[in-house]
GULUMVEX-647335 format. One record per residue (C-alpha): residue number from 1; residue in three letters; y, z, x. Coordinates in Angstrom, 2 decimals. Example, Ala and Ser with C-alpha at 12.3 -4.5 7.8 and 13.67 -1.06 7.14 Angstrom:
2
+------+------+---------+---------+---------+
| resi | resn |   north |      up |    east |
+------+------+---------+---------+---------+
|    1 |  Ala |   -4.50 |    7.80 |   12.30 |
|    2 |  Ser |   -1.06 |    7.14 |   13.67 |
+------+------+---------+---------+---------+
***
This chain:
263
+------+------+---------+---------+---------+
| resi | resn |   north |      up |    east |
+------+------+---------+---------+---------+
|    1 |  Unk |    2.96 |  -95.41 |  -38.68 |
|    2 |  Unk |    5.69 |  -96.34 |  -41.06 |
|    3 |  Unk |    5.78 |  -94.56 |  -44.38 |
|    4 |  Unk |    8.36 |  -94.60 |  -47.13 |
|    5 |  Unk |    8.98 |  -91.50 |  -49.22 |
|    6 |  Unk |   10.31 |  -92.41 |  -52.63 |
|    7 |  Unk |   11.65 |  -90.45 |  -55.56 |
|    8 |  Unk |    9.97 |  -91.55 |  -58.79 |
|    9 |  Unk |   12.15 |  -92.10 |  -61.85 |
|   10 |  Unk |   10.20 |  -92.92 |  -65.01 |
|   11 |  Unk |   11.71 |  -95.10 |  -67.65 |
|   12 |  Unk |   14.11 |  -97.25 |  -65.59 |
|   13 |  Unk |   12.70 | -100.75 |  -65.15 |
|   14 |  Unk |   15.18 | -103.31 |  -63.83 |
|   15 |  Unk |   14.87 | -106.96 |  -64.72 |
|   16 |  Unk |   11.69 | -106.78 |  -66.81 |
|   17 |  Unk |   10.76 | -106.29 |  -70.41 |
|   18 |  Unk |    8.15 | -104.07 |  -72.01 |
|   19 |  Unk |    5.21 | -105.82 |  -73.70 |
|   20 |  Unk |    2.11 | -104.75 |  -75.56 |
|   21 |  Unk |   -1.23 | -106.01 |  -74.22 |
|   22 |  Unk |   -2.97 | -108.34 |  -73.96 |
|   23 |  Unk |   -0.14 | -110.50 |  -72.70 |
|   24 |  Unk |    0.51 | -113.64 |  -70.68 |
|   25 |  Unk |    2.75 | -114.56 |  -67.76 |
|   26 |  Unk |    3.85 | -118.05 |  -68.75 |
|   27 |  Unk |    3.61 | -119.90 |  -65.45 |
|   28 |  Unk |    1.44 | -122.71 |  -64.16 |
|   29 |  Unk |   -1.71 | -121.56 |  -62.29 |
|   30 |  Unk |   -2.62 | -122.77 |  -58.80 |
|   31 |  Unk |   -5.71 | -122.17 |  -56.68 |
|   32 |  Unk |   -4.40 | -120.48 |  -53.55 |
|   33 |  Unk |   -5.05 | -117.41 |  -51.42 |
|   34 |  Unk |   -4.47 | -114.25 |  -53.42 |
|   35 |  Unk |   -4.74 | -110.50 |  -52.98 |
|   36 |  Unk |   -5.14 | -107.95 |  -55.78 |
|   37 |  Unk |   -4.53 | -104.26 |  -55.09 |
|   38 |  Unk |   -5.53 | -102.20 |  -58.09 |
|   39 |  Unk |   -8.72 | -100.21 |  -57.51 |
|   40 |  Unk |   -7.62 |  -96.60 |  -57.90 |
|   41 |  Unk |   -8.53 |  -92.99 |  -58.57 |
|   42 |  Unk |   -6.37 |  -90.93 |  -60.91 |
|   43 |  Unk |   -6.29 |  -87.20 |  -61.66 |
|   44 |  Unk |   -3.51 |  -86.26 |  -64.05 |
|   45 |  Unk |   -2.85 |  -82.82 |  -65.49 |
|   46 |  Unk |   -0.01 |  -82.94 |  -67.98 |
|   47 |  Unk |    1.35 |  -81.89 |  -71.33 |
|   48 |  Unk |    0.52 |  -83.82 |  -74.52 |
|   49 |  Unk |    3.03 |  -86.65 |  -74.81 |
|   50 |  Unk |    3.51 |  -87.05 |  -71.05 |
|   51 |  Unk |    3.56 |  -90.65 |  -69.79 |
|   52 |  Unk |    1.34 |  -91.68 |  -66.88 |
|   53 |  Unk |    2.51 |  -94.67 |  -64.81 |
|   54 |  Unk |   -0.14 |  -96.68 |  -62.95 |
|   55 |  Unk |    0.49 |  -99.68 |  -60.66 |
|   56 |  Unk |   -1.52 | -102.84 |  -59.97 |
|   57 |  Unk |   -0.34 | -105.51 |  -57.49 |
|   58 |  Unk |   -0.97 | -109.28 |  -57.38 |
|   59 |  Unk |    0.16 | -110.87 |  -54.10 |
|   60 |  Unk |   -0.05 | -114.60 |  -53.46 |
|   61 |  Unk |    1.62 | -117.63 |  -51.90 |
|   62 |  Unk |    4.85 | -118.52 |  -53.60 |
|   63 |  Unk |    4.44 | -120.87 |  -56.56 |
|   64 |  Unk |    4.20 | -120.94 |  -60.31 |
|   65 |  Unk |    1.39 | -118.88 |  -61.82 |
|   66 |  Unk |    0.10 | -117.90 |  -65.23 |
|   67 |  Unk |   -2.21 | -115.05 |  -66.13 |
|   68 |  Unk |   -3.73 | -113.19 |  -69.03 |
|   69 |  Unk |   -4.33 | -109.50 |  -68.38 |
|   70 |  Unk |   -5.31 | -106.28 |  -70.13 |
|   71 |  Unk |   -6.72 | -102.81 |  -69.54 |
|   72 |  Unk |  -10.11 | -101.87 |  -70.95 |
|   73 |  Unk |  -12.30 |  -98.80 |  -71.50 |
|   74 |  Unk |   -9.54 |  -96.20 |  -71.58 |
|   75 |  Unk |  -10.58 |  -92.64 |  -72.45 |
|   76 |  Unk |   -9.86 |  -91.47 |  -76.00 |
|   77 |  Unk |   -7.33 |  -88.93 |  -74.73 |
|   78 |  Unk |   -4.94 |  -91.71 |  -73.59 |
|   79 |  Unk |   -2.84 |  -94.20 |  -75.53 |
|   80 |  Unk |   -1.84 |  -97.50 |  -73.93 |
|   81 |  Unk |    1.90 |  -97.84 |  -74.48 |
|   82 |  Unk |    2.63 | -101.02 |  -72.51 |
|   83 |  Unk |    2.04 | -103.09 |  -69.40 |
|   84 |  Unk |    5.28 | -104.16 |  -67.73 |
|   85 |  Unk |    5.17 | -107.08 |  -65.23 |
|   86 |  Unk |    7.77 | -106.94 |  -62.48 |
|   87 |  Unk |    8.14 | -109.93 |  -60.15 |
|   88 |  Unk |    9.56 | -109.92 |  -56.63 |
|   89 |  Unk |    9.54 | -112.10 |  -53.53 |
|   90 |  Unk |    8.27 | -110.32 |  -50.41 |
|   91 |  Unk |    8.87 | -113.14 |  -47.90 |
|   92 |  Unk |    9.77 | -116.79 |  -47.80 |
|   93 |  Unk |    6.19 | -117.84 |  -48.64 |
|   94 |  Unk |    4.75 | -114.87 |  -50.51 |
|   95 |  Unk |    5.54 | -113.32 |  -53.88 |
|   96 |  Unk |    4.29 | -110.18 |  -55.59 |
|   97 |  Unk |    3.70 | -109.30 |  -59.22 |
|   98 |  Unk |    3.63 | -105.57 |  -59.91 |
|   99 |  Unk |    2.05 | -104.47 |  -63.18 |
|  100 |  Unk |    3.31 | -101.10 |  -64.44 |
|  101 |  Unk |    0.75 |  -99.60 |  -66.82 |
|  102 |  Unk |    2.18 |  -96.91 |  -69.10 |
|  103 |  Unk |   -0.31 |  -94.49 |  -70.67 |
|  104 |  Unk |    0.40 |  -91.47 |  -72.85 |
|  105 |  Unk |   -1.59 |  -88.24 |  -72.86 |
|  106 |  Unk |   -2.60 |  -87.53 |  -76.46 |
|  107 |  Unk |   -3.74 |  -83.90 |  -76.54 |
|  108 |  Unk |   -5.17 |  -80.87 |  -74.78 |
|  109 |  Unk |   -8.44 |  -80.71 |  -72.84 |
|  110 |  Unk |  -10.23 |  -82.81 |  -70.24 |
|  111 |  Unk |  -11.51 |  -86.36 |  -70.52 |
|  112 |  Unk |  -12.80 |  -88.92 |  -68.02 |
|  113 |  Unk |  -13.30 |  -92.67 |  -68.01 |
|  114 |  Unk |  -14.01 |  -95.66 |  -65.80 |
|  115 |  Unk |  -11.32 |  -98.02 |  -67.05 |
|  116 |  Unk |  -10.67 | -101.57 |  -65.81 |
|  117 |  Unk |   -7.62 | -103.74 |  -65.28 |
|  118 |  Unk |   -8.72 | -107.32 |  -65.93 |
|  119 |  Unk |   -6.69 | -110.41 |  -64.99 |
|  120 |  Unk |   -7.54 | -114.08 |  -65.44 |
|  121 |  Unk |   -5.53 | -116.89 |  -63.84 |
|  122 |  Unk |   -6.93 | -120.42 |  -63.86 |
|  123 |  Unk |  -10.45 | -120.28 |  -62.42 |
|  124 |  Unk |   -9.91 | -116.79 |  -60.98 |
|  125 |  Unk |  -10.87 | -113.65 |  -62.89 |
|  126 |  Unk |  -10.79 | -110.18 |  -61.36 |
|  127 |  Unk |  -11.71 | -106.74 |  -62.68 |
|  128 |  Unk |  -10.31 | -103.70 |  -60.89 |
|  129 |  Unk |  -11.85 | -100.28 |  -61.65 |
|  130 |  Unk |   -9.54 |  -97.38 |  -62.45 |
|  131 |  Unk |  -11.30 |  -94.02 |  -62.41 |
|  132 |  Unk |   -9.32 |  -91.59 |  -64.58 |
|  133 |  Unk |   -9.65 |  -87.85 |  -65.03 |
|  134 |  Unk |   -7.00 |  -86.53 |  -67.43 |
|  135 |  Unk |   -6.37 |  -82.95 |  -68.45 |
|  136 |  Unk |   -4.03 |  -81.95 |  -71.27 |
|  137 |  Unk |   -2.37 |  -78.56 |  -70.74 |
|  138 |  Unk |   -1.08 |  -76.32 |  -73.52 |
|  139 |  Unk |    2.70 |  -76.10 |  -73.38 |
|  140 |  Unk |    4.45 |  -72.85 |  -72.65 |
|  141 |  Unk |    4.60 |  -72.42 |  -68.88 |
|  142 |  Unk |    6.86 |  -69.65 |  -67.64 |
|  143 |  Unk |    7.41 |  -71.11 |  -64.15 |
|  144 |  Unk |    9.67 |  -73.84 |  -62.81 |
|  145 |  Unk |    8.28 |  -76.29 |  -60.28 |
|  146 |  Unk |   10.20 |  -78.41 |  -57.78 |
|  147 |  Unk |    8.66 |  -80.84 |  -55.34 |
|  148 |  Unk |    9.61 |  -82.11 |  -51.90 |
|  149 |  Unk |    7.13 |  -85.01 |  -51.69 |
|  150 |  Unk |    6.28 |  -87.25 |  -54.63 |
|  151 |  Unk |    5.16 |  -90.55 |  -53.11 |
|  152 |  Unk |    3.76 |  -92.17 |  -49.98 |
|  153 |  Unk |    3.93 |  -95.95 |  -50.15 |
|  154 |  Unk |    3.60 |  -98.41 |  -47.27 |
|  155 |  Unk |    1.40 | -100.98 |  -45.52 |
|  156 |  Unk |   -0.83 |  -98.37 |  -43.86 |
|  157 |  Unk |   -1.70 |  -94.72 |  -44.20 |
|  158 |  Unk |   -4.46 |  -92.23 |  -44.97 |
|  159 |  Unk |   -4.77 |  -89.92 |  -47.95 |
|  160 |  Unk |   -6.91 |  -87.58 |  -45.85 |
|  161 |  Unk |   -4.68 |  -84.92 |  -44.37 |
|  162 |  Unk |   -1.73 |  -85.52 |  -46.70 |
|  163 |  Unk |    0.35 |  -82.38 |  -47.12 |
|  164 |  Unk |    1.67 |  -81.51 |  -50.57 |
|  165 |  Unk |    4.46 |  -78.97 |  -50.83 |
|  166 |  Unk |    6.04 |  -77.46 |  -53.93 |
|  167 |  Unk |    8.80 |  -74.96 |  -54.50 |
|  168 |  Unk |    7.91 |  -72.68 |  -57.40 |
|  169 |  Unk |   10.49 |  -70.45 |  -59.09 |
|  170 |  Unk |    9.58 |  -67.38 |  -61.12 |
|  171 |  Unk |   12.33 |  -66.81 |  -63.73 |
|  172 |  Unk |   10.54 |  -63.88 |  -65.39 |
|  173 |  Unk |   10.98 |  -60.16 |  -64.87 |
|  174 |  Unk |    7.38 |  -59.76 |  -63.68 |
|  175 |  Unk |    5.59 |  -60.77 |  -60.51 |
|  176 |  Unk |    3.49 |  -63.94 |  -60.69 |
|  177 |  Unk |    0.25 |  -64.44 |  -58.80 |
|  178 |  Unk |   -0.62 |  -68.06 |  -57.88 |
|  179 |  Unk |   -4.42 |  -68.10 |  -58.06 |
|  180 |  Unk |   -5.57 |  -71.69 |  -57.53 |
|  181 |  Unk |   -4.75 |  -75.41 |  -57.57 |
|  182 |  Unk |   -7.21 |  -77.94 |  -58.99 |
|  183 |  Unk |   -7.72 |  -81.66 |  -58.41 |
|  184 |  Unk |  -10.92 |  -82.73 |  -60.14 |
|  185 |  Unk |  -11.59 |  -86.07 |  -58.49 |
|  186 |  Unk |  -15.03 |  -86.52 |  -56.87 |
|  187 |  Unk |  -14.62 |  -86.68 |  -53.10 |
|  188 |  Unk |  -11.03 |  -85.33 |  -53.03 |
|  189 |  Unk |  -10.52 |  -81.63 |  -52.50 |
|  190 |  Unk |   -7.86 |  -79.14 |  -51.52 |
|  191 |  Unk |   -7.98 |  -77.30 |  -48.19 |
|  192 |  Unk |   -5.68 |  -74.75 |  -46.55 |
|  193 |  Unk |   -4.68 |  -73.22 |  -49.88 |
|  194 |  Unk |   -3.83 |  -69.53 |  -49.94 |
|  195 |  Unk |   -2.96 |  -67.54 |  -53.10 |
|  196 |  Unk |    0.61 |  -66.29 |  -53.15 |
|  197 |  Unk |    2.62 |  -63.74 |  -55.09 |
|  198 |  Unk |    6.10 |  -64.57 |  -56.40 |
|  199 |  Unk |    8.38 |  -61.63 |  -57.21 |
|  200 |  Unk |   10.71 |  -61.80 |  -60.23 |
|  201 |  Unk |   13.68 |  -64.20 |  -59.99 |
|  202 |  Unk |   12.35 |  -65.58 |  -56.70 |
|  203 |  Unk |   11.09 |  -68.89 |  -55.28 |
|  204 |  Unk |    8.14 |  -69.43 |  -52.96 |
|  205 |  Unk |    6.79 |  -72.54 |  -51.21 |
|  206 |  Unk |    3.24 |  -73.56 |  -52.07 |
|  207 |  Unk |    1.59 |  -75.85 |  -49.51 |
|  208 |  Unk |   -1.88 |  -77.36 |  -49.31 |
|  209 |  Unk |   -3.67 |  -80.31 |  -47.72 |
|  210 |  Unk |   -5.78 |  -83.05 |  -49.31 |
|  211 |  Unk |   -9.23 |  -83.74 |  -47.89 |
|  212 |  Unk |  -10.58 |  -87.19 |  -48.74 |
|  213 |  Unk |  -14.38 |  -87.44 |  -48.50 |
|  214 |  Unk |  -14.85 |  -90.31 |  -50.96 |
|  215 |  Unk |  -17.61 |  -92.68 |  -49.79 |
|  216 |  Unk |  -15.65 |  -95.63 |  -51.19 |
|  217 |  Unk |  -11.91 |  -95.18 |  -50.77 |
|  218 |  Unk |   -9.20 |  -96.88 |  -52.80 |
|  219 |  Unk |   -5.76 |  -97.93 |  -51.60 |
|  220 |  Unk |   -4.13 |  -96.33 |  -54.66 |
|  221 |  Unk |   -4.45 |  -92.70 |  -55.73 |
|  222 |  Unk |   -2.34 |  -90.87 |  -58.31 |
|  223 |  Unk |   -2.63 |  -87.08 |  -58.46 |
|  224 |  Unk |   -0.88 |  -84.51 |  -60.62 |
|  225 |  Unk |   -2.50 |  -81.20 |  -59.70 |
|  226 |  Unk |   -3.22 |  -78.31 |  -62.06 |
|  227 |  Unk |   -1.80 |  -74.90 |  -61.13 |
|  228 |  Unk |   -3.52 |  -71.67 |  -62.21 |
|  229 |  Unk |   -1.50 |  -68.45 |  -62.15 |
|  230 |  Unk |   -1.44 |  -65.02 |  -63.75 |
|  231 |  Unk |    1.19 |  -62.62 |  -65.05 |
|  232 |  Unk |   -0.29 |  -59.19 |  -65.55 |
|  233 |  Unk |   -3.67 |  -59.65 |  -67.24 |
|  234 |  Unk |   -2.82 |  -63.09 |  -68.60 |
|  235 |  Unk |   -4.11 |  -66.21 |  -66.82 |
|  236 |  Unk |   -2.11 |  -69.38 |  -67.43 |
|  237 |  Unk |   -2.09 |  -72.99 |  -66.25 |
|  238 |  Unk |    0.51 |  -75.68 |  -65.79 |
|  239 |  Unk |    0.82 |  -79.12 |  -64.14 |
|  240 |  Unk |    2.60 |  -79.53 |  -60.83 |
|  241 |  Unk |    4.61 |  -82.66 |  -60.02 |
|  242 |  Unk |    2.71 |  -85.87 |  -59.35 |
|  243 |  Unk |    1.89 |  -87.35 |  -55.95 |
|  244 |  Unk |    1.54 |  -91.12 |  -55.63 |
|  245 |  Unk |   -0.35 |  -92.68 |  -52.69 |
|  246 |  Unk |   -0.25 |  -96.49 |  -52.41 |
|  247 |  Unk |   -1.22 |  -98.67 |  -49.48 |
|  248 |  Unk |   -0.27 | -102.34 |  -49.88 |
|  249 |  Unk |   -2.05 | -104.22 |  -47.04 |
|  250 |  Unk |   -0.43 | -106.84 |  -44.83 |
|  251 |  Unk |    0.09 | -109.86 |  -47.07 |
|  252 |  Unk |    0.11 | -112.41 |  -44.20 |
|  253 |  Unk |   -3.70 | -112.58 |  -44.40 |
|  254 |  Unk |   -3.50 | -114.63 |  -47.60 |
|  255 |  Unk |   -1.38 | -117.40 |  -46.09 |
|  256 |  Unk |   -3.23 | -120.61 |  -45.31 |
|  257 |  Unk |   -6.52 | -119.72 |  -47.05 |
|  258 |  Unk |   -8.01 | -119.87 |  -50.53 |
|  259 |  Unk |   -9.81 | -116.54 |  -50.55 |
|  260 |  Unk |   -9.35 | -114.04 |  -53.37 |
|  261 |  Unk |   -9.25 | -110.49 |  -51.99 |
|  262 |  Unk |   -9.62 | -107.51 |  -54.33 |
|  263 |  Unk |   -8.77 | -104.05 |  -52.97 |
+------+------+---------+---------+---------+
***
């Protein structure tokens, strides 16, 4: 199984502009085999003002194309900043359009929504559900978090059994007790988690495993877990670093046919 571990750098987008939606790719549409990869589940714990980056992929035979696209039914806790199209060729006959959706967390508290990314090109219209659970955390964390694994992107893979590992540093003069980690997505849960204590001025490794029991699985999952910890009698919370899971299926299936596949 071939997997690619990538470091994620937000804000650097090479060769593409930033647009507000709805927007249009000004190319000529053609009726050909196409694959859309955009159905996804998202849990994001973050601070107000944090930017969430979602990805949707449109893969098709090489040729001119035009499309109108937008995102609908966002929760009230999120602002849509932009959708950035990024075009690339993946083989001599196939090209890929990657849509980078930038959302901003507005405030504290939890909100949920069943959003949709909608794209229309010629006689083809697709709607890809994006299930979002967002949680705004009050600023003021006393810990520092480092991560060793932020993305798993490739043509095959399985979210079930993925191991997430974080290095957590306690800069305070008191011991910190790591109590729990939360991911509030139906069907996805944490296993093999054990509470740990971090002495003052010390780092510890926090490791846990994802269990995926969703009846309908998506090829894209974005998770930023919520960490619960205590210092003395005070219980606090903070976001960990995000983990991005994306499976982009073998694109050769779209060559030589006129089917529209939505994943």
